[in-house]
C-alpha positions, -999 to 999 in steps of 0.1 A, spaced: 149 -366 -323 182 -361 -345 199 -329 -340 224 -319 -367 248 -290 -355 270 -275 -383 297 -250 -378 306 -229 -409 294 -210 -437 260 -211 -455 275 -230 -487 285 -259 -463 253 -259 -443 233 -263 -472 256 -295 -480 240 -314 -449 203 -302 -455 177 -325 -471 170 -319 -507 136 -303 -499 117 -271 -496 92 -289 -473 104 -278 -440 96 -255 -410 119 -225 -403 128 -225 -366 117 -187 -366 84 -196 -379 80 -224 -352 88 -200 -325 63 -174 -335 37 -202 -338 46 -216 -305 46 -180 -289 11 -178 -302 -1 -211 -288 13 -203 -254 -9 -170 -253 -41 -189 -259 -62 -197 -229 -97 -206 -219 -115 -199 -189 -129 -229 -166 -162 -228 -147 -144 -212 -118 -129 -184 -137 -93 -198 -139 -74 -195 -172 -67 -229 -186 -44 -236 -218 -63 -256 -244 -49 -291 -248 -39 -299 -284 -25 -328 -302 12 -326 -304 22 -313 -337 49 -331 -359 76 -319 -381 99 -340 -401 124 -312 -406 131 -280 -387 159 -257 -398 176 -228 -381 203 -206 -396 229 -184 -379 209 -153 -380 177 -167 -366 189 -167 -332 191 -130 -332 153 -126 -333 152 -147 -300 149 -133 -265 179 -142 -241 152 -162 -218 143 -182 -249 178 -191 -258 180 -204 -222 150 -224 -224 154 -236 -261 151 -273 -253 116 -268 -238 103 -256 -271 117 -288 -289 99 -310 -264 64 -293 -272 67 -308 -306 75 -340 -323 104 -333 -347 124 -359 -365 152 -340 -376 167 -304 -364 193 -287 -383 212 -258 -366 237 -234 -382 262 -221 -358 241 -221 -327 252 -202 -295 272 -224 -271 243 -227 -245 221 -240 -270 246 -266 -282 255 -274 -246 220 -280 -235 213 -303 -265 240 -326 -257 229 -331 -219 196 -350 -231 200 -385 -238 168 -386 -258 185 -361 -283 209 -375 -309 233 -349 -317 258 -348 -346 283 -321 -348 298 -313 -382 325 -285 -390 331 -269 -422 362 -286 -441 382 -254 -453 409 -257 -478 444 -260 -462 478 -251 -477 499 -280 -490 531 -282 -509 512 -280 -542 494 -246 -533 527 -233 -520 543 -239 -553 513 -223 -571 518 -194 -546 555 -192 -553 549 -188 -593 520 -165 -592 526 -142 -563 551 -120 -581 526 -114 -609 499 -107 -587 519 -82 -563 545 -63 -582 576 -50 -564 577 -70 -532 603 -98 -539 618 -98 -503 583 -99 -486 572 -125 -509 602 -147 -501 595 -143 -465 557 -150 -469 568 -182 -485 593 -192 -459 569 -184 -431 542 -207 -449 566 -236 -459 559 -255 -422 523 -248 -428 523 -266 -460 544 -294 -446 517 -299 -420 539 -289 -389 516 -262 -374 491 -273 -348 479 -238 -344 470 -209 -370 500 -192 -389 499 -158 -378 516 -131 -399 520 -94 -396 524 -73 -428 538 -37 -422 546 -8 -445 529 22 -461 496 20 -478 488 7 -512 519 -13 -518 507 -50 -517 499 -61 -482 461 -68 -489 469 -78 -524 492 -105 -511 464 -117 -485 439 -119 -512 463 -138 -535 470 -163 -507 432 -170 -505 427 -171 -540 454 -197 -543 433 -219 -520 402 -212 -542 385 -192 -514 374 -156 -511 394 -138 -484 377 -132 -450 386 -95 -443 376 -72 -413 388 -36 -414 398 -28 -377 402 10 -383 365 12 -387 357 -3 -353 359 25 -326 324 27 -315 312 18 -279 298 -14 -295 334 -26 -304 340 -43 -269 308 -65 -273 318 -71 -310 354 -85 -298 343 -101 -264 306 -110 -271 277 -92 -258 238 -100 -262 234 -130 -284 217 -110 -308 244 -86 -314 267 -89 -340 304 -101 -331 335 -111 -346 333 -148 -333 301 -151 -350 314 -137 -382 343 -161 -382 320 -190 -377 302 -181 -410 335 -173 -429 339 -190 -461 378 -188 -462 405 -202 -441 426 -172 -449 417 -142 -424 429 -107 -429 425 -83 -398 432 -50 -417 448 -23 -395 451 -45 -366 470 -18 -347 441 7 -348 421 -5 -318 432 0 -281 457 -26 -272 432 -36 -242 414 -56 -271 445 -77 -281 441 -101 -251 409 -114 -269 433 -128 -296 460 -145 -273 443 -178 -275 435 -176 -311 469 -168 -321 484 -196 -296 458 -225 -303 435 -213 -327 404 -210 -306 386 -176 -305 359 -177 -278 334 -149 -268 305 -148 -242 282 -166 -268 303 -187 -297 335 -206 -299 354 -207 -331 382 -233 -342 407 -220 -365 436 -243 -359 448 -246 -397 440 -211 -407 464 -185 -421 457 -152 -401 471 -120 -415 473 -89 -397 483 -55 -414 500 -23 -401 508 9 -416 539 13 -392 573 15 -408 594 -4 -384 592 -31 -360 604 -10 -334 573 13 -338 550 -19 -339 564 -35 -308 560 -2 -291 525 4 -302 510 -33 -299 531 -43 -267 552 -74 -262 524 -99 -254 508 -98 -289 538 -88 -307 555 -121 -297 528 -142 -309 532 -135 -345 550 -161 -365 567 -138 -391 568 -100 -391 571 -91 -425 581 -54 -441 566 -44 -475 590 -18 -490 582 14 -509 576 6 -547 606 16 -567 603 31 -603 603 0 -622 575 -15 -601 554 18 -605 559 16 -644 545 -20 -643 516 -11 -621 509 18 -643 508 -3 -674 488 -30 -657 461 -8 -643 457 14 -674 453 -17 -695 427 -30 -669 408 1 -668 410 7 -707 395 -29 -714 365 -22 -691 354 6 -715 331 2 -746 342 7 -782 332 43 -785 351 51 -752 381 34 -760 383 52 -796 380 85 -776 407 76 -751 428 62 -779 426 98 -796 433 118 -765 468 103 -761 463 102 -722 482 69 -720 515 88 -726 505 115 -702 499 89 -675 529 70 -680 550 104 -675 539 104 -639 561 76 -628 582 96 -605 552 114 -590 534 82 -579 542 59 -551 513 33 -545 488 13 -563 459 31 -550 470 63 -558 476 49 -593 441 35 -597 426 69 -586 448 89 -609 440 67 -640 403 66 -632 402 106 -629 421 109 -661 399 86 -682 367 100 -667 377 135 -675 382 129 -709 351 108 -714 329 135 -697 346 163 -717 338 144 -752 308 121 -746 285 140 -720 
């Protein structure tokens, strides 16, 4: 039996799968096997005896990441027993729990091949592109951008043997998340983002440290990510007790919970905080996690010139999304001049987007609805 274990996102997993729709999904095989195990006949003495059947053959069996969540804990532990009840030529497993992969590799009759997703890494060419494009993508944060480039220089030169871990701090809507998005965009990837301020339920502990294999977890999500740029938004919001889960990740690039192990040695990890000073951050997060950041970068409040540029850019973006009738109404309303007069009253990009959207919508509803 050939077993192909793949750690990574769905797009990469598809590259190793055979070009055929003629395969047995592992979930279907488990359902079928469970039904067979329940089939008994009664012998002359009244004893239940399982029917003897010919061993079934499958050329290809495939399991995707989410398939394992439908299996019981006991089945996960006895997973190999299922395989030996069938003749399977090729088994493809995406992000199996550690217990399954470990047991697979213990059997000499199983030939295991392990492949990991090849994420894009930052090189000097990408760093130059980042230097050129970041000022246009994120307005008014020249100092922060220079610090970002400085922090990423040694990454681009291949001198890191761990993730590059950055902390962006400052008030909301001034470019922290947009900077992270643009770094991922430069690597031609979609940013992997998790909002930590939303994680305050009782399930948060199992999400971070791992619970039952069928529960969602950060480790499982990181295995499935398509990007090597990771954003932990509002990293300061959860209780500091959870920070210990990130020590090994920040130090060595390994994140491990009860069920999964993720390797992220060449990644760029960005954490954000709305605190306004390093002193506040250090006090809130504590020295053990604070000392693990490779750079702590402040995003300044936007000045009047930056606000004016963002206003113009955002107005043009929303205006271009309108149809011709709507554009004519907006042009006749003179609302652009009114919006541009708000430069001294606006202070962040989120606020600007909302004000422009509400102003345009109000006029369109009044004139067209």
